[in-house]
PyMOL CGO cylinders between C-alpha atoms (Angstrom):
from pymol import cmd
from pymol.cgo import CYLINDER

trace = [
    CYLINDER, -91.46, -91.68, -146.98, -89.13, -93.89, -149.02, 0.3, 1, 1, 1, 1, 1, 1,
    CYLINDER, -89.13, -93.89, -149.02, -86.65, -92.05, -151.29, 0.3, 1, 1, 1, 1, 1, 1,
    CYLINDER, -86.65, -92.05, -151.29, -84.30, -93.60, -153.85, 0.3, 1, 1, 1, 1, 1, 1,
    CYLINDER, -84.30, -93.60, -153.85, -82.29, -92.40, -156.84, 0.3, 1, 1, 1, 1, 1, 1,
    CYLINDER, -82.29, -92.40, -156.84, -84.08, -92.34, -160.19, 0.3, 1, 1, 1, 1, 1, 1,
    CYLINDER, -84.08, -92.34, -160.19, -82.26, -93.33, -163.37, 0.3, 1, 1, 1, 1, 1, 1,
    CYLINDER, -82.26, -93.33, -163.37, -85.31, -92.88, -165.67, 0.3, 1, 1, 1, 1, 1, 1,
    CYLINDER, -85.31, -92.88, -165.67, -84.45, -96.22, -167.32, 0.3, 1, 1, 1, 1, 1, 1,
    CYLINDER, -84.45, -96.22, -167.32, -87.80, -97.83, -166.54, 0.3, 1, 1, 1, 1, 1, 1,
    CYLINDER, -87.80, -97.83, -166.54, -89.98, -95.09, -168.09, 0.3, 1, 1, 1, 1, 1, 1,
    CYLINDER, -89.98, -95.09, -168.09, -91.60, -96.23, -171.34, 0.3, 1, 1, 1, 1, 1, 1,
    CYLINDER, -91.60, -96.23, -171.34, -93.88, -93.25, -171.94, 0.3, 1, 1, 1, 1, 1, 1,
    CYLINDER, -93.88, -93.25, -171.94, -93.75, -89.72, -170.58, 0.3, 1, 1, 1, 1, 1, 1,
    CYLINDER, -93.75, -89.72, -170.58, -96.65, -87.32, -171.04, 0.3, 1, 1, 1, 1, 1, 1,
    CYLINDER, -96.65, -87.32, -171.04, -97.17, -83.66, -170.29, 0.3, 1, 1, 1, 1, 1, 1,
    CYLINDER, -97.17, -83.66, -170.29, -100.21, -83.00, -168.11, 0.3, 1, 1, 1, 1, 1, 1,
    CYLINDER, -100.21, -83.00, -168.11, -102.71, -81.14, -170.28, 0.3, 1, 1, 1, 1, 1, 1,
    CYLINDER, -102.71, -81.14, -170.28, -105.92, -81.53, -168.31, 0.3, 1, 1, 1, 1, 1, 1,
    CYLINDER, -105.92, -81.53, -168.31, -106.40, -81.13, -164.57, 0.3, 1, 1, 1, 1, 1, 1,
    CYLINDER, -106.40, -81.13, -164.57, -109.42, -81.71, -162.37, 0.3, 1, 1, 1, 1, 1, 1,
    CYLINDER, -109.42, -81.71, -162.37, -110.17, -80.01, -159.08, 0.3, 1, 1, 1, 1, 1, 1,
    CYLINDER, -110.17, -80.01, -159.08, -112.86, -81.15, -156.66, 0.3, 1, 1, 1, 1, 1, 1,
    CYLINDER, -112.86, -81.15, -156.66, -113.91, -78.79, -153.86, 0.3, 1, 1, 1, 1, 1, 1,
    CYLINDER, -113.91, -78.79, -153.86, -115.54, -80.55, -150.89, 0.3, 1, 1, 1, 1, 1, 1,
    CYLINDER, -115.54, -80.55, -150.89, -117.91, -78.91, -148.42, 0.3, 1, 1, 1, 1, 1, 1,
    CYLINDER, -117.91, -78.91, -148.42, -118.10, -80.75, -145.12, 0.3, 1, 1, 1, 1, 1, 1,
    CYLINDER, -118.10, -80.75, -145.12, -121.56, -81.35, -143.63, 0.3, 1, 1, 1, 1, 1, 1,
    CYLINDER, -121.56, -81.35, -143.63, -122.58, -78.79, -141.04, 0.3, 1, 1, 1, 1, 1, 1,
    CYLINDER, -122.58, -78.79, -141.04, -124.87, -81.16, -139.12, 0.3, 1, 1, 1, 1, 1, 1,
    CYLINDER, -124.87, -81.16, -139.12, -126.05, -84.78, -139.01, 0.3, 1, 1, 1, 1, 1, 1,
    CYLINDER, -126.05, -84.78, -139.01, -128.79, -84.15, -141.56, 0.3, 1, 1, 1, 1, 1, 1,
    CYLINDER, -128.79, -84.15, -141.56, -126.68, -82.93, -144.47, 0.3, 1, 1, 1, 1, 1, 1,
    CYLINDER, -126.68, -82.93, -144.47, -124.16, -84.73, -146.66, 0.3, 1, 1, 1, 1, 1, 1,
    CYLINDER, -124.16, -84.73, -146.66, -120.82, -83.56, -147.98, 0.3, 1, 1, 1, 1, 1, 1,
    CYLINDER, -120.82, -83.56, -147.98, -121.14, -81.79, -151.31, 0.3, 1, 1, 1, 1, 1, 1,
    CYLINDER, -121.14, -81.79, -151.31, -118.65, -81.67, -154.14, 0.3, 1, 1, 1, 1, 1, 1,
    CYLINDER, -118.65, -81.67, -154.14, -118.05, -79.10, -156.88, 0.3, 1, 1, 1, 1, 1, 1,
    CYLINDER, -118.05, -79.10, -156.88, -115.86, -80.31, -159.74, 0.3, 1, 1, 1, 1, 1, 1,
    CYLINDER, -115.86, -80.31, -159.74, -113.85, -78.35, -162.30, 0.3, 1, 1, 1, 1, 1, 1,
    CYLINDER, -113.85, -78.35, -162.30, -111.93, -79.44, -165.41, 0.3, 1, 1, 1, 1, 1, 1,
    CYLINDER, -111.93, -79.44, -165.41, -109.02, -77.15, -166.30, 0.3, 1, 1, 1, 1, 1, 1,
    CYLINDER, -109.02, -77.15, -166.30, -107.07, -76.97, -169.60, 0.3, 1, 1, 1, 1, 1, 1,
    CYLINDER, -107.07, -76.97, -169.60, -104.26, -74.75, -170.89, 0.3, 1, 1, 1, 1, 1, 1,
    CYLINDER, -104.26, -74.75, -170.89, -102.59, -74.34, -167.50, 0.3, 1, 1, 1, 1, 1, 1,
    CYLINDER, -102.59, -74.34, -167.50, -99.63, -75.81, -165.65, 0.3, 1, 1, 1, 1, 1, 1,
    CYLINDER, -99.63, -75.81, -165.65, -99.79, -77.45, -162.23, 0.3, 1, 1, 1, 1, 1, 1,
    CYLINDER, -99.79, -77.45, -162.23, -98.61, -74.30, -160.42, 0.3, 1, 1, 1, 1, 1, 1,
    CYLINDER, -98.61, -74.30, -160.42, -101.38, -72.21, -162.02, 0.3, 1, 1, 1, 1, 1, 1,
    CYLINDER, -101.38, -72.21, -162.02, -104.03, -74.82, -161.20, 0.3, 1, 1, 1, 1, 1, 1,
    CYLINDER, -104.03, -74.82, -161.20, -102.86, -75.09, -157.61, 0.3, 1, 1, 1, 1, 1, 1,
    CYLINDER, -102.86, -75.09, -157.61, -102.88, -71.30, -157.22, 0.3, 1, 1, 1, 1, 1, 1,
    CYLINDER, -102.88, -71.30, -157.22, -106.41, -71.16, -158.70, 0.3, 1, 1, 1, 1, 1, 1,
    CYLINDER, -106.41, -71.16, -158.70, -107.65, -73.95, -156.41, 0.3, 1, 1, 1, 1, 1, 1,
    CYLINDER, -107.65, -73.95, -156.41, -106.24, -72.30, -153.29, 0.3, 1, 1, 1, 1, 1, 1,
    CYLINDER, -106.24, -72.30, -153.29, -107.77, -68.95, -154.29, 0.3, 1, 1, 1, 1, 1, 1,
    CYLINDER, -107.77, -68.95, -154.29, -111.21, -70.49, -154.91, 0.3, 1, 1, 1, 1, 1, 1,
    CYLINDER, -111.21, -70.49, -154.91, -111.55, -73.11, -152.18, 0.3, 1, 1, 1, 1, 1, 1,
    CYLINDER, -111.55, -73.11, -152.18, -113.33, -70.71, -149.75, 0.3, 1, 1, 1, 1, 1, 1,
    CYLINDER, -113.33, -70.71, -149.75, -112.44, -72.79, -146.68, 0.3, 1, 1, 1, 1, 1, 1,
    CYLINDER, -112.44, -72.79, -146.68, -113.37, -76.03, -148.46, 0.3, 1, 1, 1, 1, 1, 1,
    CYLINDER, -113.37, -76.03, -148.46, -110.96, -78.93, -148.82, 0.3, 1, 1, 1, 1, 1, 1,
    CYLINDER, -110.96, -78.93, -148.82, -109.93, -79.86, -152.34, 0.3, 1, 1, 1, 1, 1, 1,
    CYLINDER, -109.93, -79.86, -152.34, -108.45, -82.66, -154.42, 0.3, 1, 1, 1, 1, 1, 1,
    CYLINDER, -108.45, -82.66, -154.42, -106.19, -82.09, -157.43, 0.3, 1, 1, 1, 1, 1, 1,
    CYLINDER, -106.19, -82.09, -157.43, -105.92, -84.65, -160.25, 0.3, 1, 1, 1, 1, 1, 1,
    CYLINDER, -105.92, -84.65, -160.25, -104.35, -84.98, -163.68, 0.3, 1, 1, 1, 1, 1, 1,
    CYLINDER, -104.35, -84.98, -163.68, -106.57, -86.52, -166.36, 0.3, 1, 1, 1, 1, 1, 1,
    CYLINDER, -106.57, -86.52, -166.36, -105.57, -88.68, -169.29, 0.3, 1, 1, 1, 1, 1, 1,
    CYLINDER, -105.57, -88.68, -169.29, -107.28, -90.66, -172.02, 0.3, 1, 1, 1, 1, 1, 1,
    CYLINDER, -107.28, -90.66, -172.02, -107.11, -94.40, -171.51, 0.3, 1, 1, 1, 1, 1, 1,
    CYLINDER, -107.11, -94.40, -171.51, -108.81, -97.55, -172.73, 0.3, 1, 1, 1, 1, 1, 1,
    CYLINDER, -108.81, -97.55, -172.73, -110.55, -100.43, -171.01, 0.3, 1, 1, 1, 1, 1, 1,
    CYLINDER, -110.55, -100.43, -171.01, -111.27, -103.87, -172.38, 0.3, 1, 1, 1, 1, 1, 1,
    CYLINDER, -111.27, -103.87, -172.38, -114.86, -105.11, -172.35, 0.3, 1, 1, 1, 1, 1, 1,
    CYLINDER, -114.86, -105.11, -172.35, -115.86, -108.71, -171.58, 0.3, 1, 1, 1, 1, 1, 1,
    CYLINDER, -115.86, -108.71, -171.58, -115.95, -109.43, -175.32, 0.3, 1, 1, 1, 1, 1, 1,
    CYLINDER, -115.95, -109.43, -175.32, -112.44, -108.05, -175.87, 0.3, 1, 1, 1, 1, 1, 1,
    CYLINDER, -112.44, -108.05, -175.87, -113.31, -104.67, -177.37, 0.3, 1, 1, 1, 1, 1, 1,
    CYLINDER, -113.31, -104.67, -177.37, -111.36, -101.59, -176.34, 0.3, 1, 1, 1, 1, 1, 1,
    CYLINDER, -111.36, -101.59, -176.34, -113.48, -98.66, -175.21, 0.3, 1, 1, 1, 1, 1, 1,
    CYLINDER, -113.48, -98.66, -175.21, -112.37, -95.14, -174.24, 0.3, 1, 1, 1, 1, 1, 1,
    CYLINDER, -112.37, -95.14, -174.24, -111.98, -94.43, -170.57, 0.3, 1, 1, 1, 1, 1, 1,
    CYLINDER, -111.98, -94.43, -170.57, -110.82, -91.41, -168.56, 0.3, 1, 1, 1, 1, 1, 1,
    CYLINDER, -110.82, -91.41, -168.56, -107.98, -91.96, -166.09, 0.3, 1, 1, 1, 1, 1, 1,
    CYLINDER, -107.98, -91.96, -166.09, -107.27, -89.76, -163.08, 0.3, 1, 1, 1, 1, 1, 1,
    CYLINDER, -107.27, -89.76, -163.08, -104.17, -89.60, -160.90, 0.3, 1, 1, 1, 1, 1, 1,
    CYLINDER, -104.17, -89.60, -160.90, -104.47, -87.79, -157.58, 0.3, 1, 1, 1, 1, 1, 1,
    CYLINDER, -104.47, -87.79, -157.58, -101.73, -85.20, -157.05, 0.3, 1, 1, 1, 1, 1, 1,
    CYLINDER, -101.73, -85.20, -157.05, -102.93, -83.95, -153.69, 0.3, 1, 1, 1, 1, 1, 1,
    CYLINDER, -102.93, -83.95, -153.69, -105.85, -83.77, -151.30, 0.3, 1, 1, 1, 1, 1, 1,
    CYLINDER, -105.85, -83.77, -151.30, -108.38, -86.34, -150.28, 0.3, 1, 1, 1, 1, 1, 1,
    CYLINDER, -108.38, -86.34, -150.28, -112.11, -86.78, -150.05, 0.3, 1, 1, 1, 1, 1, 1,
    CYLINDER, -112.11, -86.78, -150.05, -113.36, -85.84, -146.60, 0.3, 1, 1, 1, 1, 1, 1,
    CYLINDER, -113.36, -85.84, -146.60, -114.46, -88.78, -144.47, 0.3, 1, 1, 1, 1, 1, 1,
    CYLINDER, -114.46, -88.78, -144.47, -117.29, -88.45, -141.99, 0.3, 1, 1, 1, 1, 1, 1,
    CYLINDER, -117.29, -88.45, -141.99, -116.05, -88.48, -138.41, 0.3, 1, 1, 1, 1, 1, 1,
    CYLINDER, -116.05, -88.48, -138.41, -119.27, -89.93, -137.09, 0.3, 1, 1, 1, 1, 1, 1,
    CYLINDER, -119.27, -89.93, -137.09, -122.13, -92.17, -138.10, 0.3, 1, 1, 1, 1, 1, 1,
    CYLINDER, -122.13, -92.17, -138.10, -125.80, -91.31, -138.09, 0.3, 1, 1, 1, 1, 1, 1,
    CYLINDER, -125.80, -91.31, -138.09, -128.47, -93.65, -136.83, 0.3, 1, 1, 1, 1, 1, 1,
    CYLINDER, -128.47, -93.65, -136.83, -131.98, -93.14, -138.14, 0.3, 1, 1, 1, 1, 1, 1,
    CYLINDER, -131.98, -93.14, -138.14, -134.83, -94.75, -136.22, 0.3, 1, 1, 1, 1, 1, 1,
    CYLINDER, -134.83, -94.75, -136.22, -138.57, -94.57, -136.45, 0.3, 1, 1, 1, 1, 1, 1,
    CYLINDER, -138.57, -94.57, -136.45, -141.55, -95.92, -134.59, 0.3, 1, 1, 1, 1, 1, 1,
    CYLINDER, -141.55, -95.92, -134.59, -144.00, -98.15, -136.43, 0.3, 1, 1, 1, 1, 1, 1,
    CYLINDER, -144.00, -98.15, -136.43, -147.68, -97.66, -135.60, 0.3, 1, 1, 1, 1, 1, 1,
    CYLINDER, -147.68, -97.66, -135.60, -148.99, -100.29, -133.21, 0.3, 1, 1, 1, 1, 1, 1,
    CYLINDER, -148.99, -100.29, -133.21, -151.67, -102.60, -134.61, 0.3, 1, 1, 1, 1, 1, 1,
    CYLINDER, -151.67, -102.60, -134.61, -155.13, -101.87, -133.22, 0.3, 1, 1, 1, 1, 1, 1,
]
cmd.load_cgo(trace, "trace")
């Protein structure tokens, strides 16, 4: 962790978080299933309320917490198009701790 004083002199725009996203991840129970995700978009709440809700509803699943904002991207021909931006506040997507090898036997020519 690297900590330094903050003078707020370099901030050009400050926004209030109005939309949050929570993703609940279920980890695979065996080699034949994949992780599943359940996503929620939350408005009219503050970060403490969203975090409390996520912890109460995770049911032993891991979760990610994001803030959402409206952004724009530039196309190849220079046009600006709407785009959603997300900033992760906490959590991470679960990573598999193993790989699965699938093999099969081809029929022998007769």
